[in-house]
Structures are given as C-alpha cells and as structure tokens.
N, C-alpha and C positions, 0 to 999 in steps of 0.2 A: 952593478945596479945602474940601469939607464935612467938618466935625468932628462926631462923635457923642459925646455926653457921657452916661454912665450914672451915675445918682445914686439915692438913696432906698432903698438896701438894702445887703446884704453883698456884697462883691466878693472872691472868692477869687482871689488873684493866683497863688499857688502852694500846692497842697494839702499838699505834703510837702517843704519845703526844709530839708534837714538835720534832718528830724524835726519841724519846726515848720510850722504852717499860717500862711501870709502872707496877710493880708486888707487891704482898703482900703474907703473909703467913696465913692470916685469914680474913674471911669476915662474917659479920652478916647481916641478912635480916629479916625484920619484916614489916607486912602490905604491902607486895609487893615491898618494896624499900630497897636499901642498907642503913643500919643505922650505920655501923661502919666497919673499916678495920684495920688490923694489931693488935697492942697491945690493942687498944680500943675494938676491936671485941673479943679478947681473954678474956678480963676482964668480959665479959658477960657469960662466960661458966658456972658459978655456979648459975646463976639466975634460979628461978623456971620456968619450962616450956620450957627451951631452948632445941632444938633438934640439936644434933651435927651430922654432916655428915663428916666422915673421907674420904678424897679424895684418900687415899691409894697410895700416890705418883703420882697421876694423876694431871690434870690441870683443873681449873675452868676458863672459859673465857666468855666474853660477847657473847651472842648467835648471830649467824649469821642470816641475812635475805636474801631474794631472790628478787633482784631488778627488775626482769622481768621474768615472767613465765606464764603458762597457766594451772592451776591445774585441772580444769574440763576436758579439752581436754586430758591432760596426764592421768587422772584417767580412762577416757572412753576407752583408748586404750586397756585396759585389757578385754573389752567386745568383741573385734574382734579377727581376726587371729593374731597370734604372729609373725608378719613379721619383727619386729625390730631386732630379733635375727638371721635373715637369713644371711648367709655368701655370697650368690650369688643369681642370678636371679632364678635358680631352687629351691633354698631354700624358696624364697618368694612364688613361685607357689605351692610348697609342703605344706607350712603352710596354704595357702588359701584352698587347696584341703582338708586337714585334718579338718579344721574348718567347711567347707561345709558338710563333711561327718558326723561330730558330731552335726550339727544343720540343719537337713533336712527340718525343718519347716520354716527356715528363708526366708523371702521374699526379703531381701537385705543382702549383705555382705558389711560391713563398717569397715575399719581398718586403722591402721597407726603404724609405720612410716617406709617406705622403704628407702633404701640407693640408692640415685640417681646415684652413680658411677657404678651401675651394668648394665647400658645401655649406649651406646655411647651418649654423650652430655646430659645425663639424660633424654632421650626421650624413653618412654615405649609404646608399641603397644597393643591396645585393644585385638588383636587376641591372644596374649600370655595368657592373662587372660581367654579368651573364652575357652581355652583348659581344664581348671580346674573348671570353674564356669558355663559353659553351658549358659542357659537362665536366670540365677539368676543375676539381676543387681548388679554390684560390683563397689565400689569406695574405693581406697586406697590413703591415703595422704602420700606424701613424707616427709622425716624428716624435711624439711624446712617449712612445713605447708603453703607454697605458691603455691604448685603444687599438682595435683591429677592425678592418673592413673585410668581410668575407662574401663570397658569392653564394648562390642558391645551392650549388653542388656541395660546397663546404658545410653549409647549414645542415644539409641532409646527412653528410658524413658524421656530423656531430650530434645528430638526432635532436636538433634544436627546432622546435615548432612553437606554435602559439600556446601549447600546453606546458612548455618547459618553464620551470620556475627560475627566477634569477638566482645565481649563487649568492651565498651569504655576503660576500664582499665584492660583488660586481653587479653589472647591469647588462641585460640584453635589451637594447633599444628596440622599441616596437612601433609598428604602424597603428593607426587609429583602431583597426580591427583586431589588434593583439598579436598579429603575426610578426615574426622577427624582421626588422628592417634590413639588417646586414651589418650593423655597427655594434661591436662588443666592447664593453668598458671594464677596466680593472680586472677583477678575478675572472669574469666571463671571458675576456681575451686571453689571460694567462693560462687558464685551465684548458682552453681550446688548443693553445700552442703546445702545452705540456702533454696532453692526452689524445688529441685528435690529429693535428698536423704531424707529418712524419719528421723525426729528428734528423739533423745533418749527421753524416758519418764522422767518426773521430778524425780520420785523416783530413777531411774537409775543414773541420773545426781547428785542427792544429795549423793547417795552412793559412786559415783566416787569421789566427792569432799571430803567427809569424809575420804575415804581411802587415798586420796592424802595428806590431812593435817596430818593424822596419820603418814604417811611415812616421811613427812617433820619434824614433831616433833621428830621422832625417829633418825633423823640425826642432831638434835640440832637446827633446824630453828624455829623461832618464828614469823616471818612476811613475807608475800608474796605480791608482786605486781601482781595481775591478769591483764595482759596487753592487754586484748581484751575481752570486755564485751559489748554485745548488749542488748537492753532493755528486750528482751524475756529471757535473761539469769538471770535476777535479781531474778526471782522466786526461782531458785535453791539456791541462797544465803539466801533469806528470810526464806525458809524452814529449811535450815541447821542451821541458827542462832537460829530460834525458837526452834528447837529440840536439841540444844546444841551439834551440830555435827561438829563444827569447832575446830580444835586442834591447830591452829595457828591463828594469826591475818591475815586478808586478806583485801587489799585495791583494790577497783574496778576501772578500767579505761574504761570509756565509749568510744566506737569507733566513732569518728567524720566521717561522710560520706561527701566526697567532693561534692556530688550532692545535698545535702539537709541540710547542717550543720546549715543554718540560722534557720530552724525549730527545730533543736535539742537543741539549747541553753536553751530554756525554759523547754523542756522535761527533759534534764539532770539535771537542777537545781531542778526540782520537784523530780526526783529520788534520788538525793543526799539528799534532805531534808527528804524524806521518810526514807532513811537508817539512817540518823542522829536521826530521831525521835524514832528509835528502841532502842537507848541507849545501843547498844551491844558493849562491849569493844573489840570484835574481828572482827568487820566488819565496814568498812568505804567505802566511794565512793567519793573521793576527786579529781579524776584525769580524764583527757580527753586524749584519745589515737589518734594519727594521724599516718596513714601509708603513709609515703612520697614516698616510692618506694618498689621494690621487693627484689630480691636476685641476687647476681652475678652469681650463678651457672645456673640460667635460663635466663641470659642476661636481667633481668628485673630491676636490681639496676640502679639508675639514675647516669650516669657518665658525667663528663665535656667533656672528649674526648672519641671517640668511643672505643668499645671493640677491643682488639688486634686481635681476630679471627673473628670479624664481623665489618669491617670498616664502615658499614652503620648503625650501631646500637649503641644507647646511653642509652638504657633502657626504662622503663615505669614509668615515674613520675606520681604520683597520684594527685598532687596538683600543680596548677600554683602559681607563686609568689604572685600575688594580692589576690587570694582567701585564700591562707594559712595565709598571714599576717592578713587579715580581720578576719578570723576565730580565729586565735591565740589571737588577741586583744579582741574579743568578749568573748571567754571563760575565758581569763585572767581577764577581767573586772567583770565577774561573780564569781570570786574568786577561779577558778579551778587551780590546778596544771596541766601543760601540759607535755605530754610524747610522744615524736616523734620518731617513727621508721625511722632510716636513715642508709642505707647501703653504697650506692655509694658516691663518693666525691661530686657530684652535690647535692645530697640529704642532706648531712651534711652541705654544705654551705648554702643551702636554709633554713634549720632549724635554723642555727645560725643567718642568716639575719632576719628571721621572729621574733625570740626571742629578738634580739637586738632592732628591731623596736618597739616591744611590750613594752619592758622595758623603752624605751625612750619616748613613747607617752602616755602610760597609767599612772595613778597615782602611785607614788612611794609606794612600799610595799615590804615586805620580800617575795621573790620568791624562789622556789626550782624546777624550770622547768628542764626537763630531755630530753636529746637526747640519745636514746637507740641504742646499737650495735656499732655505730661509727666504722664500719668495714673498710672503705676506707676513709682516711682523708688527704687532701692536707696538707703537713707540714706547709704551710703558714697560715692555719686555726687553728693550734693546740693551740695557746695561746688565742684564742677568748673565750673558755669556761670560763677561769678564769676572763677575762675582763668583760664578760657579767654576770657572776655568774651562769652559766648553769652547771648542773650536767652531767657528762659523764658516762653513764651506759654501761659498757663493759660486755660481756660474756667471761670470761678469758679462758674457756676450748677450745674456738675456736682458741686461739693464739698459734697454733702449726702447723707444716707442716705435716698434716696427708694425707690420701688418697684423701679426698675431695679437700684439698688445692692444692695438687700436680696434681691431674688429671683434676680438673674442674676450680677451682678459679684462680690459677696463669696463666694457658693457656688463660683464658678469659680476664684477666686484662693485661697480658704482664709483663715481668720482671721489666720494668721500674717503675711500680706501685706496685710491690710486697711489697716493703718496706714502703708503705703508710698504711699498715694494722695493726689494733689494736695497736695504738700508746699509750699504757697505760702509760709507763714510761714518755714519752714526755708530755702528757697532765697532768699527776700528778705533774711533776716537774715544770710545769708552774704555779702551785698554785690552780688548779681547784679541786673541789670535784669529786672524782671518786667512783663509786659504782659498785658492781658486781652482776650479775644475771646468770641464767641458760638458759632461754628461753625453759625450759622443756615444752613439750616433744621433742623439737628439739634435744637437747642433755641432758645428765644426770642432774638430779636436785641435785645431791650430790656435795656439795661445796668443799669437800676435794680434789678430783682430780683436780678440777678447781683452787683451791688455789695453789696447787703444780705447775700447768701449768703457772700461773701468775709469779711465782718465777723463774721457770727454762726455760720457753718458749719451752718445749718439753713434750712429753708424759711420764708419770711416768712409763709406761710399757717398755720404752726404756731409762733406766737411764743413759746410756753412750752416748746417741744421742747428736748431737750438738744443741745448742740453736738456735731457729729460730728468727732472728732479735734480737740478744742478748742485744742490747742497750735499748730495751724496757722492760727488766726484772725489777722487783721491789723487795723490801725487804719483808721478811715474815711479819714484822709488818705493812708495808704499805698495803700488800695484805689482811691481816685480818681486818684492819681498813676499807677497802672498803666494807667488808661484815657486819661491825658493826657500827662504828660511822658515816661512809659515808651513810650507809643505813638509819640511824636514821634521817639524814637531808632529805633524799629522802622521808621518811615516815612521814615527818612533825612532828617529835617527838623529841624535844630538850632534853627531860628527859630520853632518852634511848640511847643505843649504847656503853656505857662504864659501869664499875662497881664502879664508884666513889660514895662516900657517897651522898645520896639523890636521886640517879638515880633509875629508875624502874629496878627491879631485873630480867632481862632476861638473863639467864645464861646457859651454857652448860658444862657438866663434861666430860672431854676427858681423854683417857687412857695415853696420852703423850702430850707434849708441842709442838704444831705445829710451834712455832717460833724458836725452837732450834734443832729439829731433822732433819735428812736428808730430804729435801723436797720431794724426791721420795718416802719416807715412809709415808708421810702425809695421803694418801688414806687408809692406813691400821690402822690409829687411830680409836679406838672404842669409840662410844658415850655411856656413862654410865648413863646419866641423862640429862633432859632438864627442865628448869623452865621458865615459862612465868609469869611475874609480881609476882614472888615468888611461883607460883603454879606449882607443878610438872606435866608436860604434857607427859613425857616419862620416863619409868624405864624399863631396860632390864629384 
C-alpha cells in the first residue's frame, strides 16, 4: 500500500468547522482516503514506500466542486466562432465572419455565448447576422443559454414567419409588423436547437466533455453537477466513461419536461439504473432538473409583482403549482434528488412550496434537494431553506454590480427589489446548506474569482470598488466550505468535502492560502496539483 505524505505548507482540513478553520502541518493519504494528519502523519515518513510531497509553502485544501454547470455545452463552444471574447456587437459579427471564412464547407454556424448588453434590451436582429453569414443558417446562444440569436436563413430553416405562433413556454421576439426579429427566448430557442439546428456528432461531444473535465481538473475541481441532461445526451457520458475520458466526477441531472413528466419517471429510473450498473466511480445520474422559469434579463424570470419596466409582465413560469408538486413528489418517491432552477421571487417561492409539500407528504428520508441560482428571493422566504432542509445553490460570481446587473437586471427589477438578489449571507446565517456553482458556460467555471466575489461582493478587477449589498458578504472559510463540504452534501457524498481522517482524499494544492490572502488576489492563486480519491488528476 503506497502512502502519500503532504508536508511543508498549510493544510486546510476543514475551512468552516463550527465557524473555525481547522488546519494542520501534515497529511497522509493511502488507498484513496486520509489516514492521518499532524504528528500522526509525520510519524509515517520513514515507512517503506511513502511518497513525500513538499508543498513548498503552499496550501493543500479540500478540492472544490461545481454545484451547477453544463460541461458539454461549455466544451462545444470551442467548435464555433469565438464570440464570447467580443467587446461589442461589431466584435461578435467579426468573429462570425472570420469563422465562416475559415470553414467554407460548414452547412451551419453554431456558436455561443454573446453578451446581451450589446443590443438594447438584449434584442438582436437577424439582419445584422445576415451581413456576415449570407445564406448560411446561423444560431448563436446568449451567455444566459435561455436566448438565441438567429439569422434569416435559420428562421427560414425553422419555418418561423410572422404567422408562426409562440411556443407554449417561449417567445419569438417580433418587429412592429409581426415579423420575427431574430431573437428567440426560452422554449422558442430550445426547440430550435433541438429540432432545427443540426446536433453535434457523438465523437465531438465526447471530445468536448473530455476537454472540459481536463480543464476542471486543472483548476482543482473534482466533482461537477451537469444540470441539464436529456436522454439523447447519455450516450456522450457512456462513451466517455467507457473510454476513461472523464477527469472529474460528474453527476447527471435529467430534465423534467412539464408537458410529459409522467412518462419520464420510469424512463429516468431506467437510465439511472443503467448508469449505476456501469459501476463507474466518476459517473452518476441521481438527479432530476426542473426549469421553473427563465431569466430576468429577458423578462422571463417568474416574478410575484410585475417588472418595473413592463408593468404588464410577470415572466414565463414553466410549471403550475399543481403539476410541479405532483412531479416533485413522484420523482422524490423514486429516490431522486431534485434540482430546481429558480430565478424570480415567484419561482423561488414555488420551489420552496413544492419541496415543503414533498417532504411533508412523502415518507421520511434524508433529502438533499437543491434550488439553484436563488437570484431574487423575497426576504420573508430566506429562512425557509433551513426549515425545510433545502440546499441553496448560488453562483457567487453573479453577486456583483457588473454591466449586466447595471444595464439590464436592475432596470427590469426596479431598485426596490435590487436588494433581494443573491442573499447568500442571509440564507447561510439562517442555518441552511449553501453550495456554489458556476453555471458555466454562462460565466467562468473558475472557482477562484467566484470565491473572491462571494467574500467581497465586487469584481476582483476593481479592488477598490464598493461592495454591492455588503451585508450579504461571507467569510473566506464560509465561501470555501460552500465549494467543499457544502458540495459534498449536494453530491450525496458524506465521506467527501473535508480532509479529516477517514475521508476520501479529494484535494487541491494551491500556491497560496485562499483563506488568509487579500481576497482580490485569490484569482491569481496557482493550482499546483489535484487529487481525486488520492489519484493525481492534474500536474502542471
């Protein structure tokens, strides 16, 4: 049995144990688990076969996880035009033109993710794309992945005209004369992607997934919640698992369809059982995803009161109360974890109501259901997470007053509800489990700038900026715990998340201690090694 001994630096055993940071100066790992720490670990140094790793003044910490992401979608972005790096509308069009020139054989142009602030109210015209794409059908996804921008050739391919009705749970944005503008929202975008735009081949999807998990391992991450999986996506994971191309653990969340969820219960149980039968330690499928609403920036997040700039609009809820509760109870009874996307205050209240009813009516069991994003939360609902035992999964990088917040979000919400956003500190202090995620590729998958934002409530690129909603700041230890011990509960893994003796050894070697340095410097911390159950998955 090989033992690995870590010495020569700070070892964070538990970043937030009863409010205290527990550290040590030595740690021993064998057979994938922590077997000793401190003096007990050092006593093993002379044993035969011990491998000593000198941290060189750095820090070993529990490895972070990502509680909400889309690794395949993120990886596939590299196959299309690089519009994410564009600084304005002309930059997007230039990137698309360059990609078309480099790929003259392409029958479609598919890309993501554009910045919606580059057009008034986030509405983009098909004719702008026509200038650089000609008759090549083109679809670009916005950074929120709830919206798409298409050109005229794509509209024609989808038979979308002035006479085309909006889908039940989506919008085709129109010009004054009723003709489609070129911006598709919610189901209108998703149905187009599912049924009109050509799918990527399995080998391309597997390669994208492999590259994504390599990049995650390189930043120290060992577990990802893929928060949107349809049955046709499972083949990508089957192949990646069989070919040993997963470099992190990934849990799949199957998307519940509000129009046919009754038929999906048995289907998803079968898929879960199939994944379990593979016996692969890096792949699981224990979760069901519910999209309760859209996003604030498109006026599709479900709000209790109307939008400030659209007094006749309260958003696009995807589920009615009765159907959501019935579906939640059915999937819960089948043993699934539930993961509910909720942006607006009405969506968050609906999610809490459904989960509370489920817990009260279904047989008692240990549950780790999740409400993801929790973007706008009525303060009166903040303590319900702890009372019901629901996990609040925030994307902390969003908790800053950036251009999107300033130009789209706050004007849509109104300043009276500005302070209802990302109540991380309030929910955490109520006693709830808080976890962190990225929603990559919506925003960066890198946990380091997001960790800094949770602590400071402003961008690390503006270190002297005022904190946005400063009462919602949390401590460095609390923030790291949301990525580690919090994630362990969300991952249904009671033996992960800390480096206590007996725990699975998921660890990251960092060049500095994220709990003690200036939070604005956290994004500059280098990752020097990653271990998943004691196996090194990244070495620079």
